[in-house]
SEBAZA-287120 format. One record per residue (C-alpha): residue number from 1; residue in three letters; chain; x, y, z. Coordinates in Angstrom, 3 decimals, always signed. Layout:
SEBAZA-287120
    k    r  c        xx        yy        zz
  NUM  ala  A         X         Y         Z
...
end
This chain:
SEBAZA-287120
    k    r  c        xx        yy        zz
    1  met  A   +50.403   -34.790   -36.360
    2  tyr  A   +47.704   -37.241   -34.902
    3  lys  A   +47.662   -40.349   -33.269
    4  ile  A   +45.672   -43.340   -33.558
    5  lys  A   +45.559   -46.678   -31.241
    6  thr  A   +44.428   -50.069   -32.797
    7  tyr  A   +43.129   -52.304   -29.793
    8  asn  A   +42.758   -55.160   -32.794
    9  lys  A   +43.899   -56.133   -35.782
   10  ile  A   +42.459   -53.835   -38.359
   11  ser  A   +42.011   -54.131   -41.680
   12  lys  A   +44.711   -52.892   -43.799
   13  thr  A   +42.338   -51.199   -46.239
   14  gly  A   +40.985   -48.967   -43.364
   15  leu  A   +44.137   -47.982   -41.906
   16  glu  A   +45.234   -46.643   -45.237
   17  val  A   +42.669   -44.345   -45.264
   18  phe  A   +44.716   -42.233   -42.529
   19  asp  A   +46.989   -39.892   -44.300
   20  asp  A   +50.898   -39.241   -43.078
   21  lys  A   +49.561   -36.597   -40.878
   22  tyr  A   +48.745   -39.659   -38.725
   23  thr  A   +50.238   -42.190   -36.608
   24  val  A   +48.486   -45.363   -36.379
   25  gly  A   +49.326   -48.636   -34.219
   26  asp  A   +48.802   -50.952   -31.351
   27  glu  A   +52.052   -49.600   -29.479
   28  val  A   +50.576   -45.656   -29.918
   29  glu  A   +50.623   -43.619   -26.735
   30  asn  A   +48.593   -40.603   -25.594
   31  ala  A   +46.382   -41.348   -28.915
   32  asp  A   +43.854   -38.870   -30.243
   33  gly  A   +41.591   -41.349   -31.429
   34  ala  A   +41.511   -45.314   -31.194
   35  ile  A   +39.624   -47.918   -33.570
   36  val  A   +38.425   -51.141   -31.647
   37  arg  A   +36.846   -54.518   -33.349
   38  ser  A   +35.914   -56.544   -30.061
   39  ala  A   +38.483   -55.980   -27.638
   40  ala  A   +36.775   -54.969   -24.251
   41  leu  A   +37.693   -51.498   -23.294
   42  his  A   +35.745   -51.269   -19.910
   43  asp  A   +38.484   -51.473   -17.866
   44  val  A   +41.040   -49.738   -19.943
   45  glu  A   +42.133   -46.241   -18.846
   46  phe  A   +42.015   -43.621   -21.318
   47  pro  A   +44.500   -40.993   -21.671
   48  glu  A   +43.486   -36.947   -21.499
   49  ser  A   +44.193   -36.952   -25.564
   50  leu  A   +41.768   -38.993   -26.725
   51  lys  A   +39.152   -37.514   -28.390
   52  ala  A   +37.393   -40.486   -29.942
   53  ile  A   +36.724   -44.060   -30.113
   54  ala  A   +35.777   -45.599   -33.642
   55  arg  A   +34.023   -49.115   -32.972
   56  ala  A   +34.566   -50.682   -36.735
   57  gly  A   +31.235   -52.589   -36.542
   58  ala  A   +27.682   -51.823   -35.337
   59  gly  A   +27.684   -53.097   -31.464
   60  thr  A   +29.272   -50.525   -28.905
   61  asn  A   +28.991   -53.449   -25.943
   62  asn  A   +32.519   -53.617   -25.684
   63  ile  A   +32.987   -49.834   -25.179
   64  pro  A   +32.183   -47.768   -21.498
   65  ile  A   +29.852   -45.415   -23.542
   66  asp  A   +28.401   -43.715   -20.061
   67  arg  A   +32.327   -42.859   -18.708
   68  cys  A   +33.347   -42.036   -22.322
   69  ser  A   +30.387   -39.254   -22.644
   70  glu  A   +31.538   -37.787   -19.020
   71  gln  A   +35.142   -37.667   -20.287
   72  gly  A   +34.025   -35.641   -23.795
   73  ile  A   +35.217   -38.790   -25.690
   74  val  A   +33.094   -39.153   -28.721
   75  val  A   +32.161   -42.939   -29.498
   76  phe  A   +31.568   -43.810   -33.278
   77  asn  A   +30.369   -47.035   -34.946
   78  thr  A   +29.843   -48.223   -38.632
   79  pro  A   +26.354   -48.834   -39.159
   80  gly  A   +25.734   -50.588   -42.231
   81  ala  A   +29.258   -51.223   -43.369
   82  asn  A   +28.670   -54.632   -42.582
   83  ala  A   +25.118   -55.160   -43.755
   84  asn  A   +25.847   -56.787   -46.473
   85  ala  A   +27.472   -59.639   -45.034
   86  val  A   +25.223   -60.219   -42.350
   87  lys  A   +22.526   -60.659   -44.655
   88  glu  A   +23.946   -62.815   -47.019
   89  leu  A   +24.195   -65.251   -43.906
   90  val  A   +20.909   -64.820   -42.529
   91  ile  A   +19.604   -65.879   -45.945
   92  ala  A   +21.884   -68.371   -45.833
   93  ala  A   +20.630   -69.479   -42.355
   94  met  A   +16.997   -69.518   -43.413
   95  leu  A   +17.922   -72.242   -46.167
   96  ile  A   +19.637   -74.405   -44.003
   97  ser  A   +17.509   -74.327   -41.383
   98  ser  A   +14.686   -75.593   -43.626
   99  arg  A   +16.192   -77.823   -45.768
  100  arg  A   +18.352   -79.756   -42.988
  101  val  A   +21.641   -79.288   -44.822
  102  val  A   +23.727   -79.392   -42.008
  103  ser  A   +22.365   -82.398   -40.430
  104  gly  A   +22.309   -84.218   -43.388
  105  ile  A   +25.844   -83.485   -44.412
  106  glu  A   +26.794   -84.620   -41.193
  107  trp  A   +24.690   -87.843   -41.568
  108  val  A   +26.869   -88.627   -44.954
  109  lys  A   +30.283   -88.339   -43.390
  110  thr  A   +29.013   -91.564   -41.336
  111  leu  A   +28.332   -93.525   -44.135
  112  lys  A   +31.233   -96.343   -45.098
  113  ser  A   +31.615   -98.020   -48.397
  114  gly  A   +30.952  -101.821   -47.648
  115  thr  A   +28.281  -103.878   -48.232
  116  glu  A   +25.555  -101.101   -48.996
  117  asp  A   +26.635   -98.821   -51.985
  118  val  A   +26.925   -94.978   -50.277
  119  gly  A   +24.768   -94.122   -53.333
  120  lys  A   +21.958   -96.285   -52.368
  121  ala  A   +22.049   -95.492   -48.612
  122  val  A   +21.812   -91.660   -49.809
  123  glu  A   +18.542   -92.281   -51.664
  124  lys  A   +17.285   -94.521   -48.689
  125  gly  A   +17.928   -92.471   -46.137
  126  lys  A   +17.844   -88.577   -47.553
  127  ser  A   +13.924   -88.643   -46.789
  128  ala  A   +15.032   -87.751   -43.172
  129  phe  A   +16.471   -84.658   -43.888
  130  ala  A   +13.405   -83.155   -46.200
  131  gly  A   +12.153   -79.819   -45.382
  132  pro  A   +10.248   -76.933   -46.660
  133  glu  A   +11.466   -74.138   -49.863
  134  ile  A   +11.428   -70.721   -48.598
  135  lys  A    +9.094   -69.281   -51.357
  136  gly  A    +5.867   -68.314   -50.296
  137  lys  A    +6.636   -68.381   -46.771
  138  ser  A    +6.442   -65.571   -44.251
  139  leu  A    +9.256   -63.443   -42.606
  140  gly  A    +9.110   -61.302   -40.047
  141  val  A   +11.823   -59.110   -39.612
  142  ile  A   +12.290   -57.302   -36.298
  143  gly  A   +14.360   -54.227   -36.499
  144  leu  A   +14.576   -52.481   -39.638
  145  gly  A   +18.035   -50.816   -39.712
  146  ala  A   +20.543   -51.401   -42.400
  147  ile  A   +20.677   -55.328   -42.020
  148  gly  A   +16.715   -55.882   -41.204
  149  val  A   +15.891   -53.656   -44.672
  150  met  A   +18.386   -55.649   -46.651
  151  val  A   +17.209   -58.879   -45.400
  152  ala  A   +13.269   -57.830   -46.033
  153  asn  A   +14.561   -56.804   -49.440
  154  ala  A   +16.298   -60.002   -50.023
  155  ala  A   +13.497   -62.423   -48.759
  156  asn  A   +10.951   -60.450   -50.939
  157  ser  A   +13.231   -60.978   -54.124
  158  leu  A   +13.271   -64.608   -52.946
  159  gly  A    +9.197   -64.618   -53.303
  160  met  A    +8.708   -64.485   -49.635
  161  thr  A    +6.062   -62.708   -47.747
  162  val  A    +7.806   -60.020   -45.276
  163  tyr  A    +6.740   -58.669   -42.561
  164  gly  A    +8.567   -55.479   -40.541
  165  tyr  A    +8.621   -54.328   -37.148
  166  asp  A   +10.533   -51.371   -36.191
  167  pro  A    +8.514   -48.784   -33.899
  168  tyr  A   +12.051   -46.158   -34.511
  169  leu  A   +11.837   -46.662   -38.180
  170  ser  A   +14.145   -43.932   -39.447
  171  val  A   +13.454   -41.942   -43.038
  172  lys  A   +16.476   -43.682   -44.727
  173  ser  A   +15.272   -47.100   -43.806
  174  ala  A   +11.689   -46.570   -45.101
  175  trp  A   +13.277   -45.176   -48.433
  176  asn  A   +15.170   -48.426   -48.766
  177  leu  A   +12.537   -50.718   -47.609
  178  thr  A   +10.707   -52.727   -50.332
  179  his  A    +7.751   -51.345   -51.237
  180  asn  A    +6.048   -54.844   -50.856
  181  ala  A    +6.804   -55.574   -46.904
  182  val  A    +4.129   -55.088   -44.880
  183  his  A    +4.843   -52.511   -42.188
  184  ile  A    +3.576   -54.075   -38.671
  185  phe  A    +2.950   -51.578   -35.569
  186  asp  A    +2.142   -54.337   -33.337
  187  ile  A    +4.991   -56.892   -32.709
  188  asn  A    +2.557   -59.619   -31.453
  189  glu  A    +1.250   -59.834   -35.309
  190  ile  A    +5.015   -60.749   -36.061
  191  phe  A    +4.856   -63.522   -34.029
  192  glu  A    +1.493   -64.716   -34.927
  193  lys  A    +1.745   -64.428   -38.722
  194  cys  A    +5.535   -65.270   -39.654
  195  asp  A    +7.112   -68.721   -40.656
  196  tyr  A   +10.288   -67.069   -40.251
  197  ile  A   +11.049   -64.756   -37.400
  198  thr  A   +14.439   -62.883   -37.628
  199  val  A   +15.725   -60.550   -34.942
  200  his  A   +17.989   -57.083   -36.202
  201  val  A   +17.653   -54.952   -32.803
  202  pro  A   +20.398   -53.796   -30.615
  203  leu  A   +20.318   -55.406   -26.725
  204  thr  A   +18.615   -53.331   -24.289
  205  asp  A   +16.990   -53.851   -20.785
  206  ser  A   +13.654   -53.333   -23.177
  207  thr  A   +15.031   -56.449   -26.143
  208  lys  A   +16.773   -58.560   -23.666
  209  asn  A   +14.843   -62.014   -23.806
  210  leu  A   +12.906   -60.115   -26.487
  211  ile  A   +11.966   -63.691   -27.785
  212  asn  A   +10.743   -65.920   -24.422
  213  gly  A    +8.183   -68.148   -23.365
  214  asp  A    +5.076   -65.733   -23.845
  215  ser  A    +6.007   -64.854   -27.240
  216  ile  A    +6.869   -68.059   -28.140
  217  ala  A    +3.658   -69.343   -27.313
  218  lys  A    +1.918   -66.488   -29.814
  219  met  A    +4.010   -68.168   -32.744
  220  lys  A    +2.871   -70.748   -35.233
  221  asp  A    +3.768   -74.263   -35.149
  222  gly  A    +6.991   -75.070   -36.765
  223  val  A    +8.174   -71.474   -36.531
  224  arg  A   +11.935   -70.902   -37.448
  225  ile  A   +13.807   -68.543   -35.201
  226  leu  A   +16.913   -66.566   -36.246
  227  asn  A   +19.097   -64.179   -34.052
  228  phe  A   +21.842   -62.708   -36.204
  229  ala  A   +21.849   -59.442   -33.402
  230  arg  A   +23.024   -59.792   -30.190
  231  asn  A   +23.315   -62.676   -27.562
  232  gly  A   +20.679   -62.291   -24.978
  233  leu  A   +17.693   -61.378   -27.301
  234  val  A   +16.632   -64.667   -26.883
  235  asp  A   +15.700   -66.739   -23.308
  236  asn  A   +17.175   -69.755   -24.364
  237  ala  A   +15.478   -72.045   -21.750
  238  ala  A   +11.784   -71.245   -23.378
  239  leu  A   +13.792   -71.848   -26.678
  240  lys  A   +14.804   -75.426   -25.664
  241  ala  A   +11.551   -76.165   -24.228
  242  ala  A    +9.851   -75.165   -27.684
  243  leu  A   +12.404   -77.220   -29.558
  244  glu  A   +11.903   -80.495   -27.743
  245  ser  A    +7.678   -79.413   -27.792
  246  gly  A    +7.966   -79.126   -31.446
  247  lys  A    +6.539   -75.694   -31.432
  248  val  A   +10.147   -74.105   -32.800
  249  ala  A   +11.178   -76.486   -35.520
  250  ala  A   +14.803   -74.413   -35.414
  251  tyr  A   +16.576   -72.248   -34.177
  252  val  A   +20.263   -70.573   -35.792
  253  thr  A   +22.208   -67.984   -33.896
  254  asp  A   +25.434   -66.231   -34.465
  255  phe  A   +25.882   -66.414   -30.877
  256  pro  A   +26.663   -69.820   -29.466
  257  ser  A   +26.439   -70.529   -25.836
  258  glu  A   +26.980   -73.770   -23.548
  259  asp  A   +23.349   -74.502   -22.495
  260  ile  A   +22.136   -74.598   -26.246
  261  leu  A   +25.060   -76.529   -28.325
  262  glu  A   +23.609   -79.661   -27.601
  263  ala  A   +20.060   -78.926   -28.380
  264  asp  A   +18.522   -80.677   -31.349
  265  gly  A   +17.226   -77.845   -33.711
  266  val  A   +20.135   -75.610   -33.261
  267  ile  A   +22.294   -74.341   -35.693
  268  ala  A   +24.819   -72.767   -33.889
  269  ile  A   +27.215   -70.391   -36.226
  270  pro  A   +30.590   -69.040   -34.629
  271  his  A   +29.820   -65.369   -34.785
  272  leu  A   +30.490   -65.244   -38.749
  273  gly  A   +28.034   -62.441   -39.173
  274  ala  A   +30.434   -59.578   -40.897
  275  ser  A   +33.472   -62.272   -40.902
  276  thr  A   +34.340   -61.220   -44.431
  277  pro  A   +37.208   -59.472   -45.683
  278  glu  A   +34.969   -56.958   -47.602
  279  ser  A   +32.885   -56.403   -44.455
  280  glu  A   +36.129   -55.593   -42.724
  281  asp  A   +37.388   -53.232   -45.288
  282  asn  A   +34.519   -51.601   -45.251
  283  cys  A   +33.888   -51.289   -41.208
  284  ala  A   +37.889   -50.085   -40.747
  285  ser  A   +37.682   -47.800   -43.941
  286  met  A   +34.278   -45.754   -42.144
  287  ala  A   +35.760   -45.904   -39.040
  288  ala  A   +39.003   -44.129   -40.011
  289  arg  A   +36.590   -41.729   -41.938
  290  glu  A   +34.872   -40.639   -38.914
  291  leu  A   +37.779   -39.971   -36.832
  292  ile  A   +39.610   -38.026   -39.160
  293  asp  A   +36.550   -36.006   -39.823
  294  tyr  A   +36.032   -35.412   -36.386
  295  ile  A   +40.044   -34.669   -35.325
  296  glu  A   +40.488   -32.264   -38.349
  297  asn  A   +36.907   -30.589   -38.276
  298  gly  A   +34.968   -31.588   -35.267
  299  asn  A   +32.185   -33.180   -37.365
  300  ile  A   +30.159   -35.962   -35.669
  301  val  A   +28.661   -38.588   -37.853
  302  asn  A   +27.044   -42.085   -36.712
  303  ser  A   +28.028   -41.495   -33.183
  304  val  A   +26.288   -43.437   -30.151
  305  asn  A   +26.960   -40.700   -27.321
  306  leu  A   +26.553   -37.276   -29.114
  307  pro  A   +24.542   -35.741   -31.694
  308  glu  A   +25.151   -35.916   -35.374
  309  ile  A   +26.368   -32.674   -36.109
  310  thr  A   +27.927   -31.372   -39.164
  311  met  A   +29.234   -28.122   -40.736
  312  pro  A   +31.513   -26.444   -43.526
  313  arg  A   +34.265   -24.797   -42.413
  314  ser  A   +33.844   -20.813   -42.766
  315  gly  A   +36.492   -19.480   -40.637
  316  lys  A   +40.322   -20.053   -39.816
  317  asn  A   +39.350   -21.370   -36.089
  318  arg  A   +36.946   -23.620   -35.447
  319  val  A   +35.750   -23.995   -31.604
  320  cys  A   +33.777   -27.258   -30.580
  321  val  A   +32.376   -27.565   -27.435
  322  ile  A   +31.279   -31.081   -25.619
  323  his  A   +28.951   -29.984   -23.196
  324  lys  A   +25.678   -30.861   -20.634
  325  asn  A   +22.446   -30.252   -22.004
  326  ile  A   +21.451   -27.945   -19.518
  327  pro  A   +19.734   -24.382   -19.818
  328  asn  A   +21.381   -21.230   -20.662
  329  met  A   +24.439   -22.905   -21.991
  330  leu  A   +24.637   -21.629   -25.213
  331  thr  A   +24.264   -18.248   -23.880
  332  ala  A   +27.077   -18.589   -21.558
  333  ile  A   +29.350   -20.018   -24.661
  334  thr  A   +28.768   -16.854   -27.012
  335  gly  A   +28.451   -14.305   -24.473
  336  ile  A   +32.448   -14.925   -23.774
  337  phe  A   +32.934   -14.276   -27.330
  338  ala  A   +31.046   -11.119   -26.948
  339  glu  A   +32.797    -9.971   -23.817
  340  asp  A   +36.344   -10.641   -25.537
  341  asn  A   +34.810    -8.966   -28.798
  342  val  A   +35.918   -11.871   -30.930
  343  asn  A   +33.047   -12.361   -33.887
  344  ile  A   +31.325   -15.635   -34.503
  345  glu  A   +31.133   -16.589   -38.302
  346  asn  A   +29.051   -19.613   -37.858
  347  leu  A   +27.249   -21.665   -35.331
  348  leu  A   +25.323   -24.795   -34.756
  349  asn  A   +24.177   -26.812   -31.840
  350  lys  A   +22.887   -29.928   -31.231
  351  ser  A   +21.718   -31.892   -28.297
  352  arg  A   +21.098   -35.631   -27.525
  353  gly  A   +20.157   -36.651   -24.260
  354  asp  A   +22.063   -35.487   -21.325
  355  tyr  A   +24.703   -34.069   -23.463
  356  ala  A   +25.375   -31.229   -26.399
  357  tyr  A   +27.522   -30.293   -28.779
  358  thr  A   +28.230   -26.661   -30.095
  359  met  A   +30.716   -25.694   -32.885
  360  leu  A   +31.233   -21.876   -33.575
  361  asp  A   +33.604   -20.991   -36.513
  362  ile  A   +35.827   -17.919   -35.786
  363  gly  A   +37.814   -16.006   -38.160
  364  asp  A   +41.658   -14.904   -37.559
  365  ser  A   +41.066   -14.168   -34.205
  366  asp  A   +43.045   -16.174   -31.585
  367  val  A   +40.726   -17.952   -29.500
  368  ser  A   +43.299   -19.466   -26.851
  369  ala  A   +41.862   -17.418   -23.932
  370  val  A   +38.287   -17.773   -25.007
  371  ala  A   +38.726   -21.427   -25.038
  372  gln  A   +40.387   -21.109   -21.589
  373  glu  A   +36.943   -19.201   -20.092
  374  ile  A   +34.799   -21.381   -21.984
  375  lys  A   +36.706   -24.605   -20.200
  376  ala  A   +35.441   -22.707   -16.866
  377  ile  A   +31.754   -22.717   -17.447
  378  asp  A   +29.981   -25.429   -15.137
  379  gly  A   +28.704   -28.035   -17.316
  380  val  A   +31.375   -27.898   -20.266
  381  ile  A   +33.177   -31.126   -20.667
  382  arg  A   +35.571   -30.301   -23.256
  383  val  A   +36.777   -27.583   -25.459
  384  arg  A   +38.708   -28.205   -28.345
  385  val  A   +40.092   -25.370   -31.071
  386  ile  A   +40.685   -26.565   -34.631
end
């Protein structure tokens, strides 16, 4: 039996992926794996039994990645599982930032039946809420991951000219991106050419305040900016100044903060990007499958701290080793098998930054003693026999 701890309310559809070999719940102790959505885990002390954490979503800022790596805990996320939900809201954001739908609705609510017919009042006042169509306009997409690609493709279908920027564009994203999109290699071209700019990158030291006073100064007058990726990607002080001067026509964000709530031209949405039942089901189901494959087979897919590595089973026993990415480690591990006269049927080793992962398939040999010897190697973090 395996144990899975939940740190948030997780979609029932996702939890149903676990079969009767698993006990799942928020009261589980000494868990083998964990699923989390938004709960902050930085102050949580993980049990030695914990092998993996799966984030039912893309961002992992709520998980202590460095500490997990040091403890040999694999951290997964679910890229693309909520992409369609976010894409739909981004498209809606472009429309409402252009047509002033939100402010128009709020104005209509203020109309009272009285001396003037409401219909006449609407006809008289509607011009204050006019705005441009998005067809024929240019959209700059910064970050061409799962969400960025879907936004680019949808905007293209709506008749927009799409410019995409991503210095780390993956082969998968390149294949999925519409051939009509113009791949930009200098982010300044996005700032200079686009009527709308949407940001879809993680928050890192290099992307913090990506949209700032300098970048806004390069933009077209009346540009509309959308942020459905992360709080911190936009310098709010610079943005407010640009809204006040008219340089920026509108800013739509899924990350409200107190300093911009009252700013004219800001449409703040209460973090609804992935808040659809379909998205929650997809994220939870993917997270569950990632945990199962790792716990039962040692395979790693969609990890944010360990290399992606999968290998078909070819022996009765599989030895999985998380270790530092340092010279001669593989030689030390395989040397122990040789010394104990244990044959290795298959082996795969990959690294990612400071860490590496080695899987070895063994026949019917008892490898418990070998596992203990491997644990003693300097630089080995965790050993599992499956």
